[in-house]
Short mmCIF file of the C-alpha atoms (twelve columns), coordinates in Angstrom:
data_MODEL
# 
_entry.id   MODEL 
# 
loop_
_atom_site.group_PDB 
_atom_site.id 
_atom_site.type_symbol 
_atom_site.label_atom_id 
_atom_site.label_alt_id 
_atom_site.label_comp_id 
_atom_site.label_asym_id 
_atom_site.label_seq_id 
_atom_site.Cartn_x 
_atom_site.Cartn_y 
_atom_site.Cartn_z 
_atom_site.pdbx_PDB_model_num 
ATOM 1   C CA . MET A 1   148.095 102.055 205.180 1 
ATOM 2   C CA . LYS A 2   150.431 100.273 206.859 1 
ATOM 3   C CA . LYS A 3   153.111 103.213 205.653 1 
ATOM 4   C CA . LEU A 4   150.949 105.855 206.969 1 
ATOM 5   C CA . LYS A 5   150.413 104.215 210.184 1 
ATOM 6   C CA . ILE A 6   153.985 104.998 210.310 1 
ATOM 7   C CA . ILE A 7   154.631 107.749 209.275 1 
ATOM 8   C CA . PHE A 8   151.817 109.073 211.396 1 
ATOM 9   C CA . PHE A 9   153.819 107.494 214.534 1 
ATOM 10  C CA . ALA A 10  156.592 108.981 213.569 1 
ATOM 11  C CA . LEU A 11  156.094 112.241 213.326 1 
ATOM 12  C CA . ILE A 12  153.683 112.549 216.669 1 
ATOM 13  C CA . ALA A 13  156.472 110.537 218.615 1 
ATOM 14  C CA . SER A 14  159.143 113.815 216.857 1 
ATOM 15  C CA . MET A 15  156.580 116.363 217.998 1 
ATOM 16  C CA . PHE A 16  157.295 114.873 221.940 1 
ATOM 17  C CA . MET A 17  160.451 115.055 222.003 1 
ATOM 18  C CA . SER A 18  161.039 118.390 220.069 1 
ATOM 19  C CA . LEU A 19  158.541 119.443 223.053 1 
ATOM 20  C CA . THR A 20  160.520 117.931 225.715 1 
ATOM 21  C CA . PHE A 21  163.660 119.091 224.464 1 
ATOM 22  C CA . ALA A 22  162.766 122.688 224.377 1 
ATOM 23  C CA . HIS A 23  161.905 123.334 227.967 1 
ATOM 24  C CA . ALA A 24  164.965 121.517 229.347 1 
ATOM 25  C CA . GLN A 25  167.459 123.913 227.644 1 
ATOM 26  C CA . ILE A 26  168.753 126.487 229.856 1 
ATOM 27  C CA . VAL A 27  170.836 129.304 229.054 1 
ATOM 28  C CA . ILE A 28  173.045 131.209 231.487 1 
ATOM 29  C CA . ARG A 29  175.599 134.185 230.449 1 
ATOM 30  C CA . GLU A 30  178.182 135.278 232.534 1 
ATOM 31  C CA . ARG A 31  180.469 137.870 232.009 1 
ATOM 32  C CA . LEU A 32  183.379 138.130 234.344 1 
ATOM 33  C CA . VAL A 33  184.718 141.402 233.511 1 
ATOM 34  C CA . ALA A 34  183.578 143.972 231.286 1 
ATOM 35  C CA . PRO A 35  185.554 145.280 228.100 1 
ATOM 36  C CA . GLY A 36  186.573 148.261 228.978 1 
ATOM 37  C CA . VAL A 37  187.680 147.780 233.211 1 
ATOM 38  C CA . VAL A 38  190.904 149.423 233.795 1 
ATOM 39  C CA . VAL A 39  191.458 148.740 237.240 1 
ATOM 40  C CA . VAL A 40  194.627 150.611 239.249 1 
ATOM 41  C CA . ARG A 41  195.547 150.218 242.906 1 
ATOM 42  C CA . PRO A 42  196.624 153.503 244.193 1 
ATOM 43  C CA . ALA A 43  200.014 153.232 246.549 1 
ATOM 44  C CA . CYS A 44  199.002 151.857 249.851 1 
ATOM 45  C CA . PRO A 45  198.229 154.816 252.111 1 
ATOM 46  C CA . GLY A 46  199.902 152.719 254.776 1 
ATOM 47  C CA . PRO A 47  202.381 149.684 257.000 1 
ATOM 48  C CA . HIS A 48  198.929 147.968 258.500 1 
ATOM 49  C CA . HIS A 49  196.086 148.815 254.621 1 
ATOM 50  C CA . ILE A 50  194.693 145.438 252.751 1 
ATOM 51  C CA . TRP A 51  194.113 145.638 249.464 1 
ATOM 52  C CA . VAL A 52  189.976 144.884 248.966 1 
ATOM 53  C CA . GLU A 53  189.438 143.783 245.134 1 
ATOM 54  C CA . GLY A 54  186.890 145.146 243.162 1 
ATOM 55  C CA . GLU A 55  183.424 144.062 242.398 1 
ATOM 56  C CA . TRP A 56  180.556 143.992 240.528 1 
ATOM 57  C CA . ARG A 57  177.791 144.830 243.032 1 
ATOM 58  C CA . TRP A 58  173.761 145.019 241.777 1 
ATOM 59  C CA . SER A 59  172.645 148.623 240.865 1 
ATOM 60  C CA . ARG A 60  168.481 149.259 242.313 1 
ATOM 61  C CA . ARG A 61  169.285 152.738 240.860 1 
ATOM 62  C CA . GLU A 62  170.116 150.787 237.599 1 
ATOM 63  C CA . GLY A 63  168.506 147.866 237.527 1 
ATOM 64  C CA . ARG A 64  171.871 145.680 236.064 1 
ATOM 65  C CA . TYR A 65  175.666 144.939 238.013 1 
ATOM 66  C CA . VAL A 66  177.683 147.818 237.948 1 
ATOM 67  C CA . TRP A 67  181.593 147.249 238.492 1 
ATOM 68  C CA . ALA A 68  182.766 149.273 242.216 1 
ATOM 69  C CA . ASN A 69  186.542 149.756 242.353 1 
ATOM 70  C CA . GLY A 70  189.110 147.968 245.084 1 
ATOM 71  C CA . TYR A 71  189.875 149.790 247.758 1 
ATOM 72  C CA . TRP A 72  192.419 149.900 251.049 1 
ATOM 73  C CA . LEU A 73  191.072 148.660 253.790 1 
ATOM 74  C CA . LYS A 74  192.759 149.027 257.789 1 
ATOM 75  C CA . GLU A 75  193.672 146.340 259.306 1 
ATOM 76  C CA . ARG A 76  191.376 144.801 262.193 1 
ATOM 77  C CA . PHE A 77  193.742 143.008 264.832 1 
ATOM 78  C CA . GLY A 78  192.742 139.914 265.471 1 
ATOM 79  C CA . HIS A 79  190.850 139.436 262.740 1 
ATOM 80  C CA . GLU A 80  191.644 138.400 258.818 1 
ATOM 81  C CA . TRP A 81  189.630 139.565 255.927 1 
ATOM 82  C CA . VAL A 82  187.862 136.432 253.323 1 
ATOM 83  C CA . PRO A 83  187.215 138.271 250.570 1 
ATOM 84  C CA . GLY A 84  183.632 137.967 248.697 1 
ATOM 85  C CA . HIS A 85  182.726 134.094 247.346 1 
ATOM 86  C CA . TRP A 86  179.943 132.342 246.095 1 
ATOM 87  C CA . VAL A 87  178.689 129.907 248.626 1 
ATOM 88  C CA . GLU A 88  177.133 126.940 247.563 1 
ATOM 89  C CA . VAL A 89  173.426 126.557 249.325 1 
ATOM 90  C CA . GLU A 90  169.730 124.349 248.674 1 
ATOM 91  C CA . GLY A 91  169.185 124.557 245.155 1 
ATOM 92  C CA . GLY A 92  172.050 127.078 244.044 1 
ATOM 93  C CA . VAL A 93  174.856 129.537 244.825 1 
ATOM 94  C CA . ARG A 94  174.736 132.481 246.617 1 
ATOM 95  C CA . TRP A 95  177.591 135.565 247.038 1 
ATOM 96  C CA . GLU A 96  178.648 136.062 250.512 1 
ATOM 97  C CA . GLY A 97  181.120 139.618 250.448 1 
ATOM 98  C CA . GLY A 98  184.076 139.955 251.417 1 
ATOM 99  C CA . HIS A 99  183.609 140.298 255.373 1 
ATOM 100 C CA . TRP A 100 186.722 140.180 258.453 1 
ATOM 101 C CA . ARG A 101 186.259 136.586 260.414 1 
ATOM 102 C CA . ARG A 102 188.325 136.253 264.499 1 
ATOM 103 C CA . LEU A 103 190.559 134.151 264.874 1 
# 
């Protein structure tokens, strides 16, 4: 009888632990560069241009991320280009797109 109680409690404990750990598992999948993306930078159109790197953007129409090619952008006097980057916010991170910042 004592052996049966031990087996019963061990079974209950293992079931409880498996339920607890099952809820704690998080899977994050991230693809930094998709196979087949070839980045070709065309010649600079003039002396006062900067290259803006391509990036993945969410397409509402397609319901997925799509690759947006890089492009040349004319410089703005008194500003510097800040490339897109991730910003830590409460509860996670947020993507902040590239923008001009006043010097």
